[in-house]
N, C-alpha and C positions, 0 to 999 in steps of 0.2 A: 400915490403919495398921501392922499387923505386917509386911505384905509390904514396905511402904515402908522400915521400919526395917531389915529384912533386906537389901533392896537397897542401902541406904546403908552397912551394915556390909561387904557384899561389895565395894562400890566402894572403901572405905577400905583393905581388905586388898589389893586389886589395886594400888592406888596405892603402898602400902608396899612390895610386892614389886618394883614397877617402880623405885622410888627406891633400894631396896637393890641391885638389879641394876645401875643406873647408877653407884652409888657403887663397886661392885666393879669395873666396867669402868674407871672413872677411876683406881682404885688400880693395876690391871693396866697401864694406859697409862702411868701415872707410873713404875712399875717398869721398863717397857720403855724409856721415854725416858731414865731415869737410867742404865740399863745401856748404852744407845747412846752417851750422852755420856761415860761412863766409858771405853768402848772407844776413842772418838774422841780423848779427851784423852791416853790412853796411847799410841795410835799417833802422835798429833801430837808428843808429848814425845819419842818415839823418833826421829822424823824431825828434830826440832829439835836433838837431841844429835848426830845424824849430820851435819847441816848445819854446826853450830858446829865440829865436829871437822874437817870438810873445809875450812872457811874458815881455821882455824888452820894446817892442813897447807899450804894454798896460800900463806899468808903466809911460812911457814918455807921453802918451796921458792923463793919469790921472793928471800928474803934470801940463801939459799945461792947462787942464781944471780948475785946482785949481788956477793956477797963473792968469788966465784970468777972474776968478770969473764967469765963464759961468754957467748959470742956465738952462741948457737944459735937460729936463727929458729924451728925446730920446737919447742923447749922453750918459748920465749916465746909462740908461737902457741897451744900447748896450754894454758898457764897463763892466757892472756887469754880463751880460749874458756870454760874452766871458771869463771873469775871472772865472766864475762858471764852464764852460765847461773844462777849463784847470786845475783848481785846484781840481775839484771833479769828473772828468771823467777819462776815460782810459788814457788820456794824462798825468795825474799826475804821472804815473809810469815811464815816460820818463824824468821827471824833476829831477834835483839834489835833493837828500834827505837831510833832516836836518842833521847837523853835529852831530856825536855821542856824543861829549862833553867829558870832562875830566873824569866824573864819570863813564861812560860806559867803556872808555878805561882803567881806573884804575882797574876795576873788570874783564873785559872780553878781554882786549887787542884790537889791531886794526883790528877787524874782521868786516865783512860786515853783518849787522843785518837787512838790508832791504829785505823784502820778496817780490819777484816779482809776485808771484801767489796770487790772491785775496783771495782764500780760506784759505791760510796760514795766511794772515793778519787778516781775520775774526776769525780764531782759536785763535790767540793771544789776540784779544779783548774779546772773549768769556771766555777764561781762566782767563783773568784779572778780569772780572766781577764775575766769580765764586769764585776766590780767595778772593775778597773783601767780598762776602757774607759769606764765611767760617770764615774769620778773624773778621768780625763784631760780630759774636756770641762770639768768644773768647774775643774780646775787651770789651764786655759788661759783660760776665760771670766771667772772671778771677777776676776783682776787687770786684765784688759782693760777690764772694765766700770768698775772703780774708777778707773783712769787716765783713761778717757773722761769720767766724771762729774766728776773733779777739774778737767779742763780746761774743760768746757762748763757745768757747773752749780755747782761749789763754788769757783770763782774761784781755782784754783791751790792750794787747801789741802784736805786730807782732813779730814772730821769724824772724831772718835775712834771712834764706834760701828761704822761699816762696816769700818774697818780691823781693829778688835778681833774682829769677827765672822769675818772672813777668817782671822785668826790662830788663833782657836778652832777653825775648821773644819780648818785645817792640822794642828793637834794631834790632832784626831779621826782625820784621814786617816792620818797616820803611825802612830798607835797601832794602827788596824785593819789596816793593811798588815803591820806587824810581827807582829801576832797571827796573821794568815792565813799568812804565810810560815813562821813557826815551826811551825804545824800541818802545812803542806806538808812540811817537813823531817821531822817525825815520821812522816809517811806515805810517805816514800821519795823525795821530790823533792830533787834535788841543787842546792842553792842555796849559793853560797859564804857563809861566815859574815860576810864583810865587808859584803855588801849588807844583811844584817839589822842589823849594827852601824851601818851608814850611816843606817838608819831610826831607830835609837836616838838618834843625834846630831841628826837632823832633829826628832825629838820634843822633845829638850831645847831646840833652837833655837826651835821654835814656842812652847814653854812660856815661855821667857824673853822672846820678842817680845811676848807678851801683857802683860807688865809695862811695855812702853815707854810713856813719857808722850807721848801724841800732842798736839802743839801745834795747837789748833784755829784757826778763822778769826779768833777774837777776839784771838789772840796776835800781837804784831808779828813780822814777818819769818817767818811760819809756813812759807812755801814752802821757805826755806833750811833751817829746822830739821827739815823732813820729808824731807830728802834721803835719809836711810837707808831710810825706808819706800818711797820711789820706786825706789831701787836694788833693794830686795828684790822689789818687784812686777815689775820688768823681768826679773830672774832667773827669777821664777816663770813669766812668759809663755814664755820660751825653754824652760824645763823642761817646761811643758805641751805645747808643740809637739813636742819630741823624744819625749815620752812617748806621744803619739798615733801617731807614726810607728813607734816601737818596738813598741807593742802590735799594730799591724797586721802588722809583720814577724813577730813571734813566733807569732801565730795561724796565719799562712800556713805558716810553717816547720814548726810542730808538726803541722799537718794533713797536710802533704806527707810527713813522716817516718812518720806513722801509716799513710797510704795505701800507702807503699812497704814497710810492715812492718818499719821500722828502729827504732821507738821505742815505748815505752809512752806513754800520754797523761799520765802523771805526770812524764815527763822534763822537765828544763829544756832548752830547744832550743839547739842549737849547729850550726855548720856551714852550708853553703849548698847550694842546688840551683838549677837554671836558672831556676825560677820566681821566686825571691826574691833572686838574687845581685845584681841591680841595686839592690834596696832596701838591701842590706847595704853596697854601695859608697857609697850616699848617707848611710846611718845612722851608720857608723863615724866619718866626719869630723865629723858633727854632734855625736856623743857627745864627741869630743875638744874640739870648740869649746865645748860646754856646760861641760866640766870647766874649761877655761881661763877662761871667763866667770864660773864659780862662784868660782874663786880670785880673779879680778879684783874681783868685788863684795865679797868678804871683805876684800881689801886696801883698797878705797875706804872701807868701813865703819870700819876701823881708822884710816885717815887722817883721816876726818871727825871721829872721836872725839878724835884726837890734836891736831887744830887747834882744837878747841873748838866746832866747828859743832854736833855732837851729842855732848855730853860724857857721856851716860849709860853706866854700866857694861854695861847690856844690849847696847848696840851693839858694844862691844869683844868680849864673849863670842860674840855671833853672828858677828862677823867672823872670829874665831879658828876657830869651828866650820866655817864655810864653807871656809876655807883648808884645814883638816885633811881635810874631806870631799873636796875637789877633789884633793888629793894622793893620798888613799887610792883614790879612784875611778880616777885615771889609772894608778896602779901596778897595781891589780888588773885593769883592762882590758887593759893591755899584757901582763901575765902570762898572761891568758886567751888572747889572740891568739897569743902565742908557743907556749903549750902545745898549742893546737889545731893550729897549723901543724906542730909536731913529730909530733903524732898522725896527721895526714893523710899526712905523709911515710912514717910507719911503715906505715900502711894500704896505701899503694901497693906496698910491698915484700912485704907479707904474702900468702902463698899462700891463706890462709883468709879473705880479705877479706869474702866474702859472709857468712860466719858471724859475723865480728867486727863487722860493721856494725850488728848488733843491739844492741851495747853502748851505754850512755849515754856522754856526753862525760866524759873523764877529768879535765877541768878543774873539774868541779863547778858550772859556770855558764857562761852565754853572755856575751860582751862586750856584747851588746845586752840583757842581763837585769840591767843595773846601774843606771846613772845615772837613767834615766827613771823608775825606781821610787821615787826619792826624792820 
């Protein structure tokens, strides 16, 4: 009995010594980790100040060159190369990120959405592309099914519930796209503010269309009173078709630039290569055609409301929004194409083309990164 008690006491003492040793090791490891993080933060802050100072110096030099109307290719080339390294290299993670904006703060609160690890940023971009691929099929298929059932099952008149489900899905789609694109901007992707604003307008249009009074089959002359819904669905079919082509083009263009070492995977794609130039020649006319059709549908909605066919105020607002979006899309697409053309001409004259090719597009967006995202 005494030996068992003695052995038990010895075991307890050994356990206490081992626990104390583990606690001491944990404290030492904590101190070492804290010291490492402190040194890392200090070094990072020093690099951050240097990067901010150099960025300000580059802005000053560009302003001086513009004010003096200097036409030195060497000066411009050196400034472009320096800007490219800062904006598109590892230094970019040290610079202040784009502000989150009211939209993100309203939905997510004042949280930090900037990913410091590059693989996380790439995952965000890849998931965004995959999400657009999936939603493009729904964007095209949903209105096609509704119009088909209207003709063959519903005797020319939409029931209220399927149309409202589609409009609720559109509201969800536009909201999620706007959220994802705002997060991409925070993480360094160059998306023109207009394309995000376009989604805000589309969100408002989808929300308002949810309040449309859908005249069902029990209503007299329901087909005529549902003309606005029919026009909206026709526009959505064309939108979905262009969206699928645009998603295909953008994926191929982005992977081509990555393979050539000309872009980060967070870049918004622009420009052409031989593998996708034919797609761009097809896609650009379709984009302009879609913009024209978008404005035409908006005009028809206003006309039907004015003539009393569909007198609801919701139709008037949706028509105005469609026309405004069509004008904004057209103006920004033309501006993007013109800016890109000037940049390509500048690249041909630049002696440092190989170095400058690593820079992202100065336009902030691609002409094919616009309408189809709506």
